N, C-alpha and C positions, 0 to 999 in steps of 0.2 A: 579717718575720714572715709566715708562710704565710697565704694567702687563707682566710678563715673562722675563723682563730685569733683568740681574744678574750682580753684580759687581764681576769681576774676579780679584782675588788677587794673584799675582805671587810673589814668593819669589826668583825668578831668573830673571836676566836681560832679558828684552823682548822689542819688537817693536809693541806690540798689540795696536790697535787703538780703536776698539769697545769693549764695556762692561768694560771699565776701569773707576773706580771711583777715583776722586781726593780728597783724605782725607775724604770727607763726602759722605754719600750714595746719597744725593741729587745732588752732582756734578758728574753726570753720563755722560761719553762720549759714545754716541750711534752711531756716524757716523762721516764722514769727517768734517762737519760744526762745530759740537760741539767740535771736536778734535782741529781744527785750532783756534777756539775761546778760548779754554782752554789754549793752548800753548801761545797765545797772552796775556791772562790775567796773566799767571804765569810769562812770560817775564816781563810784566809791574810791577808786584809786586816785583820781584827781583831787577829791576832797581830802583824802589821807595825805597827799602830798602837801597840801596847804596846812594840814594839822601838824605834820612833822616840821615844816618850815617855821610855823609859829612856836612850836615847842623848842626848836633849836635857838630861836631868837630869845625866848624867855630864859632858857638855860644859860645862854651866853651872858645875858644881862645880870642874872643872879650870880654867876661866877665873877663877873667884873665887879659887882658890888662887894662880894666877899674878898676879892683881892685888894680893893681899896681899903676895906676895914682891916684886913690883915696887915697891910702896909702901915696904916695909922697906928695899930696896936704895937707892931714891932718897933716903931719909932719911939713910942712912949715907954715900952718895956726895956728897951735897950739901955736906958739910963739906969734902970733898977736891977737888971740881971747881969750876970757875968757873961763874958764873951763865949764860953762853951755852950750855954743854953741858946744864945742867939744863932750860933752856927747850926745847932741841931734843928731849930725852928726853920731856918733857911733851907736846910736839906729836905725837910718834910714838905715845905712849900714848893720846892722845885719838883719833887716827886709827884705831888698833886698836880702841878702844872703840866707835866708830861702826860699824865693820865687824862687830863682835860683836853689836851691837844689831840690825843688819840680818839677820844669820844667825838670831838668836833670834826675830825677828819672822817670818821666812819659815818656820821650823820650827813656830812657834806657829800660823800660818795653815794650814799643812798638817795639823796635828793637829786643829784646829777643823773643817776641811773633812771629814776622814775621820770624825771623831766624829759630825758631823751626818749624814753619809751612812749610817753604821751605825745611827743612830737611825731614819732613814727605812726601812732594811731591817727593823728591828724593828717598825716601824709597818705592815708588811704583815700583821701578826698571824699570820704563818705559823709554827707551832711549830717546824718543821724549820729554818727560816732563823734564828729566834730562838736555837735551840740552837747553830747554827753560829757566831753572833756570840759567845755566852757561852763556848763551848768555845775558840774562837779567842783571845778575850781572856784566858781562864784559862791557855791554853798559852803565849801570849806573855808573860804576867806570870811564869809559872813559868820560862820560858827566859831572859827578859831582865830580870826584876824584881829580881834580886839579893836576894831575900828581904825586900824593903821594900814596905810599903804606902804609897802616896802619896795623901794626902787632898786636898790643894789642887790642883785641876785647872782652876780658873777657870771658863770657860763651856763647857767640853767636856762632851758629852752622855753619854759612856760611860766 
């Protein structure tokens, strides 16, 4: 940050462009170019959040369908196969389930982190940055949401 530049923190709604810091001191908006670039980056992060959320939902649905298919197949094969093969298949299924839970947890943590970060951007009370978050989320939902509104988002902020 240049010498003499100060991050102005407003606790009231504002349209300030210069001397606004976005969450971090090093993300300092010092003029129109850095302002436009900041808005574009925030827009893309909000859109990416919606993309990751849609991807996680699709992945979860695909895994759920695979689990149902596996359960059905195990029930049919159990009559035909001996007990040793059924135990091996169950162990493979449990290992895969643990891997899936790890992936689900990592994606969830990423979503929560991005969500809280976007909330902090919103809490700058800067109208332009707020609009960038809202438009990015709307664009991301339009592009990735497959026409579905998801209500249950757990502790995610946006």
